[in-house]
SEVEXFI-590230 format. One record per residue (C-alpha): x, y negated, z; chain; residue in three letters. Coordinates in pm, 1 decimal, m for minus. Layout:
- X/Y/Z/A/ALA
...
//
This chain:
- 1021.5/m297.0/401.9/A/UNK
- 1022.8/82.3/357.0/A/UNK
- 811.1/328.2/557.7/A/UNK
- 1135.4/458.1/711.1/A/UNK
- 1202.1/111.2/853.8/A/UNK
- 851.7/101.0/989.3/A/UNK
- 885.4/389.4/1234.9/A/UNK
- 550.3/482.2/1389.3/A/UNK
- 535.1/183.1/1622.8/A/UNK
- 163.6/188.2/1668.1/A/UNK
- m118.9/434.9/1681.1/A/UNK
- m464.4/366.2/1549.6/A/UNK
- m697.5/478.1/1823.9/A/UNK
- m1052.8/405.7/1719.3/A/UNK
- m1240.0/278.0/1415.6/A/UNK
- m1603.5/291.3/1316.8/A/UNK
- m1635.0/285.4/939.0/A/UNK
- m1920.8/164.4/724.4/A/UNK
- m2048.6/m111.7/502.2/A/UNK
- m2266.5/m404.6/603.4/A/UNK
- m2481.9/m617.1/379.6/A/UNK
- m2543.5/m845.6/554.1/A/UNK
- m2300.4/m776.2/834.3/A/UNK
- m2461.4/m667.0/1162.5/A/UNK
- m2344.4/m828.7/1485.3/A/UNK
- m2005.7/m710.5/1601.7/A/UNK
- m2014.8/m487.3/1904.1/A/UNK
- m1833.4/m652.0/2197.2/A/UNK
- m1466.7/m570.1/2209.6/A/UNK
- m1322.4/m409.8/2519.0/A/UNK
- m1610.4/m166.6/2587.9/A/UNK
- m1471.0/137.3/2411.4/A/UNK
- m1469.7/477.8/2574.0/A/UNK
- m1093.2/455.4/2532.6/A/UNK
- m1067.7/177.3/2787.9/A/UNK
- m892.6/404.9/3033.6/A/UNK
- m602.8/432.5/2788.5/A/UNK
- m551.2/55.6/2772.8/A/UNK
- m358.2/m4.0/3090.5/A/UNK
- m26.8/82.8/2925.0/A/UNK
- 98.0/31.6/2662.8/A/UNK
- m54.6/m279.9/2507.6/A/UNK
- m357.6/m259.5/2279.1/A/UNK
- m529.5/m500.0/2044.3/A/UNK
- m885.7/m506.1/1912.3/A/UNK
- m931.4/m584.1/1545.3/A/UNK
- m1174.9/m592.9/1255.1/A/UNK
- m1087.8/m495.4/899.2/A/UNK
- m1229.5/m709.6/615.9/A/UNK
- m1176.4/m710.9/242.0/A/UNK
- m1227.9/m968.0/m29.1/A/UNK
- m1247.1/m779.7/m360.7/A/UNK
- m1009.3/m518.4/m221.0/A/UNK
- m759.8/m771.4/m85.1/A/UNK
- m776.1/m640.3/273.2/A/UNK
- m696.7/m802.8/604.0/A/UNK
- m685.0/m721.2/972.5/A/UNK
- m871.3/m991.5/1168.4/A/UNK
- m789.2/m1070.3/1532.2/A/UNK
- m1006.1/m1292.1/1754.5/A/UNK
- m754.4/m1520.0/1926.9/A/UNK
- m995.9/m1802.8/2001.6/A/UNK
- m892.9/m1957.0/2331.3/A/UNK
- m526.6/m1911.0/2238.6/A/UNK
- m273.1/m2138.6/2073.2/A/UNK
- m47.1/m1863.6/1931.7/A/UNK
- m114.8/m1527.9/1763.3/A/UNK
- m132.2/m1218.7/1983.7/A/UNK
- 107.7/m1032.5/1755.3/A/UNK
- 456.1/m1115.2/1632.3/A/UNK
- 534.7/m1105.9/1260.1/A/UNK
- 712.5/m770.4/1308.2/A/UNK
- 415.3/m621.9/1495.9/A/UNK
- 183.4/m749.4/1224.3/A/UNK
- 396.9/m585.6/954.3/A/UNK
- 378.1/m253.7/1140.2/A/UNK
- 1.1/m289.7/1176.4/A/UNK
- m26.4/m347.3/799.2/A/UNK
- 166.1/m31.6/714.1/A/UNK
- m75.3/205.2/538.3/A/UNK
- 92.7/520.3/667.9/A/UNK
- 178.3/433.1/1027.3/A/UNK
- m73.8/157.2/1099.6/A/UNK
- m420.6/30.6/1015.4/A/UNK
- m316.5/m80.2/667.8/A/UNK
- m370.0/m421.4/511.9/A/UNK
- m230.1/m699.5/297.7/A/UNK
- m199.7/m922.0/604.3/A/UNK
- m310.2/m997.3/959.9/A/UNK
- m523.7/m1307.4/1016.9/A/UNK
- m565.1/m1473.7/1356.5/A/UNK
- m858.3/m1695.7/1460.2/A/UNK
- m702.9/m1954.7/1693.3/A/UNK
- m802.3/m2275.5/1864.1/A/UNK
- m723.2/m2591.1/1664.7/A/UNK
- m404.7/m2775.9/1750.6/A/UNK
- m455.6/m3074.5/1984.8/A/UNK
- m361.3/m3312.7/1702.8/A/UNK
- m648.3/m3193.2/1480.7/A/UNK
- m949.5/m3422.8/1518.7/A/UNK
- m1186.2/m3242.0/1280.1/A/UNK
- m1102.7/m2868.9/1274.0/A/UNK
- m1340.7/m2616.6/1428.7/A/UNK
- m1086.5/m2334.9/1427.2/A/UNK
- m733.9/m2259.9/1309.3/A/UNK
- m616.7/m1980.4/1081.7/A/UNK
- m273.2/m1824.2/1073.3/A/UNK
- m176.9/m1524.6/864.9/A/UNK
- 121.2/m1291.6/852.3/A/UNK
- 176.4/m1100.9/527.6/A/UNK
- 241.3/m728.5/522.2/A/UNK
- 616.5/m800.1/515.3/A/UNK
- 593.1/m1028.2/821.7/A/UNK
- 629.4/m1354.9/628.8/A/UNK
- 381.6/m1637.5/688.4/A/UNK
- 208.9/m1799.4/388.4/A/UNK
- 52.4/m2144.0/399.9/A/UNK
- m293.3/m2017.7/307.5/A/UNK
- m484.7/m1727.0/154.9/A/UNK
- m800.5/m1772.9/m51.5/A/UNK
- m944.9/m1423.4/m12.2/A/UNK
- m831.8/m1424.3/348.2/A/UNK
- m1018.8/m1741.9/435.8/A/UNK
- m1345.7/m1599.8/300.2/A/UNK
- m1293.7/m1292.0/518.2/A/UNK
- m1206.1/m1525.3/805.9/A/UNK
- m1530.8/m1720.4/764.3/A/UNK
- m1736.3/m1398.0/757.1/A/UNK
- m1549.8/m1278.8/1067.6/A/UNK
- m1647.8/m1597.1/1254.0/A/UNK
- m2009.3/m1552.4/1147.1/A/UNK
- m2006.3/m1189.7/1262.7/A/UNK
- m1866.3/m1303.2/1597.1/A/UNK
- m2175.4/m1520.3/1643.6/A/UNK
- m2070.5/m1857.7/1506.0/A/UNK
- m2387.2/m2020.4/1369.0/A/UNK
- m2241.1/m2295.0/1149.5/A/UNK
- m2305.8/m2281.5/775.9/A/UNK
- m1967.7/m2448.7/717.8/A/UNK
- m1639.8/m2448.4/909.5/A/UNK
- m1344.8/m2684.6/898.4/A/UNK
- m1047.2/m2450.6/919.3/A/UNK
- m702.0/m2579.5/1004.5/A/UNK
- m433.2/m2407.3/793.5/A/UNK
- m69.1/m2468.8/711.7/A/UNK
- m196.6/m2595.0/373.3/A/UNK
- m425.6/m2851.1/542.1/A/UNK
- m797.0/m2836.6/629.2/A/UNK
- m1003.9/m2589.2/425.3/A/UNK
- m1385.6/m2580.6/430.9/A/UNK
- m1572.4/m2252.2/364.8/A/UNK
- m1950.9/m2253.9/323.9/A/UNK
- m2173.1/m1953.3/391.7/A/UNK
- m2421.8/m1902.9/105.7/A/UNK
- m2772.0/m1758.0/127.7/A/UNK
- m2679.3/m1476.3/m115.2/A/UNK
- m2405.9/m1351.0/119.2/A/UNK
- m2115.8/m1499.4/m77.3/A/UNK
- m1884.8/m1769.0/52.6/A/UNK
- m1784.1/m2085.1/m132.2/A/UNK
- m1459.1/m2247.2/m24.9/A/UNK
- m1356.4/m2605.7/m93.8/A/UNK
- m990.0/m2538.3/m168.8/A/UNK
- m895.1/m2904.1/m209.1/A/UNK
- m707.7/m3062.9/m496.7/A/UNK
- m441.3/m2865.1/m680.7/A/UNK
- m83.9/m2987.4/m648.8/A/UNK
- 47.4/m3042.6/m1000.5/A/UNK
- 370.9/m3235.0/m941.2/A/UNK
- 641.9/m2980.3/m1019.1/A/UNK
- 886.6/m3058.1/m736.2/A/UNK
- 600.4/m3041.6/m484.6/A/UNK
- 490.6/m2690.4/m591.2/A/UNK
- 791.9/m2646.4/m540.0/A/UNK
- 951.2/m2559.0/m874.1/A/UNK
- 1284.5/m2683.4/m1008.8/A/UNK
- 1201.4/m2649.6/m1379.9/A/UNK
- 1202.3/m2989.0/m1557.0/A/UNK
- 845.3/m3128.1/m1567.5/A/UNK
- 705.6/m3129.7/m1920.6/A/UNK
- 339.9/m3226.8/m1872.8/A/UNK
- 116.4/m3504.0/m1740.9/A/UNK
- 140.0/m3591.3/m1370.9/A/UNK
- 502.5/m3470.6/m1369.4/A/UNK
- 367.5/m3117.3/m1405.3/A/UNK
- 503.0/m2793.3/m1547.4/A/UNK
- 276.0/m2658.0/m1823.0/A/UNK
- 389.9/m2351.1/m2018.7/A/UNK
- 754.0/m2451.3/m1982.8/A/UNK
- 1001.5/m2217.3/m2153.3/A/UNK
- 1197.8/m2022.5/m1895.8/A/UNK
- 1516.4/m1818.8/m1894.4/A/UNK
- 1512.6/m1458.3/m2006.4/A/UNK
- 1375.4/m1207.9/m1753.3/A/UNK
- 1396.7/m834.5/m1816.7/A/UNK
- 1440.0/m902.2/m2187.2/A/UNK
- 1143.4/m1140.6/m2199.9/A/UNK
- 1131.9/m1518.8/m2238.7/A/UNK
- 833.5/m1645.3/m2039.1/A/UNK
- 636.0/m1966.5/m2063.6/A/UNK
- 555.2/m2074.3/m1709.9/A/UNK
- 292.8/m2303.4/m1558.0/A/UNK
- 342.9/m2405.9/m1193.9/A/UNK
- 52.0/m2501.4/m965.9/A/UNK
- 19.5/m2514.7/m588.3/A/UNK
- m301.5/m2460.1/m394.6/A/UNK
- m113.0/m2525.4/m71.9/A/UNK
- 101.5/m2225.0/m168.1/A/UNK
- 307.7/m2192.3/m487.4/A/UNK
- 188.6/m2013.2/m802.6/A/UNK
- 361.2/m1917.5/m1125.7/A/UNK
- 109.4/m1859.7/m1405.9/A/UNK
- 205.1/m1672.6/m1723.1/A/UNK
- m42.9/m1636.8/m2012.1/A/UNK
- m16.0/m1319.1/m2219.6/A/UNK
- m208.6/m1170.1/m2509.6/A/UNK
- m254.2/m831.2/m2342.8/A/UNK
- m213.0/m762.1/m1969.9/A/UNK
- m140.1/m395.1/m2025.0/A/UNK
- 99.2/m415.8/m2319.0/A/UNK
- 285.4/m741.8/m2254.1/A/UNK
- 368.6/m703.2/m1884.1/A/UNK
- 582.8/m449.3/m1700.4/A/UNK
- 400.0/m542.1/m1383.3/A/UNK
- 615.8/m372.9/m1119.4/A/UNK
- 933.8/m509.8/m1278.1/A/UNK
- 828.3/m852.7/m1405.2/A/UNK
- 626.6/m940.2/m1092.9/A/UNK
- 903.7/m911.9/m833.2/A/UNK
- 1159.2/m1064.4/m1072.4/A/UNK
- 950.9/m1382.4/m1106.3/A/UNK
- 852.3/m1385.6/m736.7/A/UNK
- 1220.0/m1417.4/m639.6/A/UNK
- 1319.2/m1644.7/m930.5/A/UNK
- 1556.8/m1919.4/m819.3/A/UNK
- 1345.5/m2191.3/m982.6/A/UNK
- 1091.2/m2136.0/m702.7/A/UNK
- 1289.1/m2213.9/m383.6/A/UNK
- 1013.3/m2085.1/m152.8/A/UNK
- 945.0/m1782.7/m375.4/A/UNK
- 612.7/m1770.6/m558.0/A/UNK
- 287.8/m1586.2/m622.9/A/UNK
- 288.1/m1459.6/m981.7/A/UNK
- m28.1/m1443.3/m1194.5/A/UNK
- m31.4/m1280.0/m1537.1/A/UNK
- m339.2/m1401.0/m1726.1/A/UNK
- m527.4/m1292.5/m2037.1/A/UNK
- m796.6/m1521.1/m2180.1/A/UNK
- m1109.5/m1317.0/m2256.6/A/UNK
- m1320.1/m1617.3/m2363.2/A/UNK
- m1376.8/m1981.9/m2273.8/A/UNK
- m1532.4/m1896.3/m1936.5/A/UNK
- m1367.6/m1564.2/m1858.3/A/UNK
- m1007.4/m1503.1/m1752.5/A/UNK
- m846.0/m1171.3/m1661.2/A/UNK
- m565.3/m1161.6/m1405.2/A/UNK
- m312.6/m933.5/m1239.9/A/UNK
- m130.5/m1075.8/m939.3/A/UNK
- 200.3/m1006.4/m768.9/A/UNK
- 167.0/m1180.9/m433.8/A/UNK
- 457.0/m1340.8/m252.8/A/UNK
- 529.4/m1129.5/53.5/A/UNK
- 268.9/m863.1/m26.5/A/UNK
- 341.5/m733.4/m378.4/A/UNK
- 55.9/m606.8/m597.5/A/UNK
- m288.8/m679.2/m453.4/A/UNK
- m637.8/m629.2/m592.9/A/UNK
- m727.2/m998.8/m567.9/A/UNK
- m581.8/m1341.3/m486.2/A/UNK
- m814.0/m1634.8/m420.8/A/UNK
- m557.6/m1914.7/m438.5/A/UNK
- m415.4/m1748.5/m749.4/A/UNK
- m756.7/m1744.5/m918.3/A/UNK
- m788.6/m2117.5/m845.3/A/UNK
- m437.2/m2195.1/m969.0/A/UNK
- m473.3/m2002.1/m1293.5/A/UNK
- m811.8/m2159.5/m1374.5/A/UNK
- m653.5/m2504.1/m1332.9/A/UNK
- m349.9/m2398.3/m1538.0/A/UNK
- m569.9/m2257.2/m1816.0/A/UNK
- m764.7/m2582.9/m1843.3/A/UNK
- m449.3/m2795.4/m1843.2/A/UNK
- m282.2/m2577.2/m2106.5/A/UNK
- m590.0/m2594.1/m2331.1/A/UNK
- m657.6/m2221.0/m2304.2/A/UNK
- m1015.6/m2295.3/m2191.2/A/UNK
- m1219.9/m2616.7/m2171.9/A/UNK
- m1253.4/m2816.3/m1849.7/A/UNK
- m1550.4/m2713.4/m1634.8/A/UNK
- m1844.7/m2950.7/m1619.9/A/UNK
- m2016.4/m3027.2/m1288.2/A/UNK
- m2171.4/m2706.1/m1154.1/A/UNK
- m2004.9/m2490.3/m1422.0/A/UNK
- m1776.1/m2206.1/m1319.4/A/UNK
- m1505.5/m1988.2/m1469.7/A/UNK
- m1519.5/m1614.3/m1402.5/A/UNK
- m1182.7/m1469.8/m1305.8/A/UNK
- m1170.7/m1092.4/m1335.9/A/UNK
- m926.7/m931.9/m1092.7/A/UNK
- m857.8/m561.2/m1036.2/A/UNK
- m1088.7/m573.9/m730.4/A/UNK
- m1374.8/m770.7/m889.8/A/UNK
- m1474.6/m1122.3/m993.1/A/UNK
- m1420.8/m1463.8/m837.0/A/UNK
- m1589.9/m1780.4/m965.3/A/UNK
- m1392.9/m2103.6/m986.3/A/UNK
- m1506.0/m2462.5/m1045.0/A/UNK
- m1262.2/m2753.0/m1088.1/A/UNK
- m1477.8/m3063.2/m1046.9/A/UNK
- m1398.5/m3370.3/m1250.8/A/UNK
- m1587.8/m3591.9/m1003.9/A/UNK
- m1344.1/m3537.6/m716.9/A/UNK
- m1063.4/m3322.9/m858.3/A/UNK
- m1125.7/m3047.9/m602.7/A/UNK
- m1135.4/m2674.7/m668.3/A/UNK
- m1420.5/m2456.2/m539.2/A/UNK
- m1394.9/m2077.9/m514.3/A/UNK
- m1691.3/m1842.1/m462.5/A/UNK
- m1680.7/m1473.2/m375.9/A/UNK
- m1745.1/m1212.4/m107.2/A/UNK
- m1588.1/m1134.2/229.9/A/UNK
- m1691.3/m792.0/357.8/A/UNK
- m1639.7/m612.0/687.9/A/UNK
- m1510.4/m256.5/651.5/A/UNK
- m1462.0/m138.9/1011.3/A/UNK
- m1346.7/m237.6/1359.0/A/UNK
- m1131.5/m62.0/1613.2/A/UNK
- m851.9/m69.0/1866.7/A/UNK
- m482.6/m25.9/1794.2/A/UNK
- m210.9/75.2/2037.5/A/UNK
- 103.4/m136.3/2007.8/A/UNK
- 415.0/52.3/2121.7/A/UNK
//
């Protein structure tokens, strides 16, 4: 969506910037000196968080069953010229009545208005948001479209998220390439020519689909702004796909650039870091992690640490979630 299509549909009214380590308590919403301007038109209070530069607008919708904003309103809010700016809008909602274990529910709209199943960096920011709102739990069970996800608040200020087991069965990713690996998986499968390049693709889902491509040099071997969108919309991924280009630095260090489905280039992708670590181990690029051992994934915005446990097959991601500012936006 171009800036011209995103006519100035909202006005950012107030924001107090700064950095918190640890985060101080959030000031109560609704007590701004701008309250007299809120009668008409509609306003919404928000907080801005970032996970390694992957930034999100957080909205406290606890007590509600549906998000306060539509996908189109969220896309306008994410516009970096006419809105707050962000890679997505995340809503903290009440769990659905059918959920017996969830504490809260997370929904997210991407900057283009699409709705992904989950977001790894986003859920760390979401957990920090809940803590800043006064939630005292060290762990939360979060209901997502990818199933229940459990973040844990660490004493050092980082957040570790149990991301569940990776989905390796090719058709379930979903990907229509013929499976060529164990568990009916797709591991460095040759793919049709794209932009004059023949890729080898690994397909992994972390509740959302990922296409992992290993290269010798991230800067020389990838035309990022051409190859990324071409693979995102590739017909072999019927729900489109997040694209990770990966360079192996050493046995415990991977470098990644990501083209996110529905958001384009971002500074970090948590589910992508998990998917590529799994793909690297399955393709023999690095050795399988032992219990308590982690792989460092270097992204443009910083490092995430990934463990794929042999004992239970689950993937654990550790990294920060940091509040940037809070404010009030006017929705026209």
